[in-house]
C-alpha positions as CSV (number, residue, x, y, z in Angstrom):
1,M,0.0,0.0,0.0
2,L,2.9,2.4,0.8
3,H,4.4,1.8,-2.6
4,S,1.1,2.7,-4.3
5,I,0.8,5.9,-2.3
6,G,4.4,6.8,-3.2
7,T,3.8,6.1,-6.9
8,V,0.7,8.3,-6.9
9,L,2.5,11.1,-5.1
10,A,5.4,10.9,-7.5
11,F,3.0,11.0,-10.5
12,L,1.2,14.0,-9.1
13,A,4.5,15.8,-8.6
14,F,5.5,15.0,-12.2
15,I,2.1,16.4,-13.5
16,A,2.5,19.5,-11.3
17,I,6.0,20.2,-12.7
18,C,4.8,19.7,-16.3
19,I,2.0,22.1,-15.8
20,W,4.3,24.6,-14.2
21,A,7.0,24.2,-16.9
22,Y,4.5,24.5,-19.8
23,S,2.3,27.2,-18.4
24,P,1.9,30.3,-20.6
25,S,3.0,32.6,-17.8
26,K,6.5,31.1,-17.7
27,K,7.1,31.2,-21.5
28,K,8.7,34.6,-21.6
29,Q,11.0,33.8,-18.6
30,F,12.1,30.5,-20.2
31,D,12.6,32.1,-23.6
32,D,14.8,34.7,-22.0
33,A,16.8,32.1,-20.2
34,A,17.2,30.1,-23.4
35,Q,18.9,33.1,-25.1
36,L,21.5,33.7,-22.3
37,P,24.3,31.8,-24.1
38,F,23.8,34.1,-27.1
39,D,23.8,37.3,-25.1
40,E,26.3,39.8,-26.4
41,E,26.6,41.8,-23.2
42,F,29.5,39.6,-22.0
43,P,31.4,38.3,-25.1
44,A,33.5,35.2,-24.4
45,S,36.6,37.0,-25.9
46,Q,36.7,39.3,-22.8
47,H,37.3,36.4,-20.4
48,K,40.9,35.6,-19.6
49,P,42.0,32.1,-18.7
50,A,43.2,33.4,-15.3
51,D,39.6,34.4,-14.6
52,I,38.4,30.8,-14.7
53,K,39.3,28.6,-11.8
54,A,40.9,25.2,-12.5
55,G,38.4,23.4,-10.2
56,N,41.0,21.0,-8.9
57,G,39.8,21.3,-5.3
58,D,42.7,23.4,-4.1
59,D,40.3,26.3,-3.1
């Protein structure tokens, strides 16, 4: 019985996320976020290799 309740709750959460993600009120926000990699405000040529951390865990 507990597995059935968990399955139903997971399904309801999935449906809620789908409704949220595809709601018309979020379209503009998601369209703007999708264009961020193409934003010309901060061109990649302005970044220097020293500005990017190596990420080797020595922080």
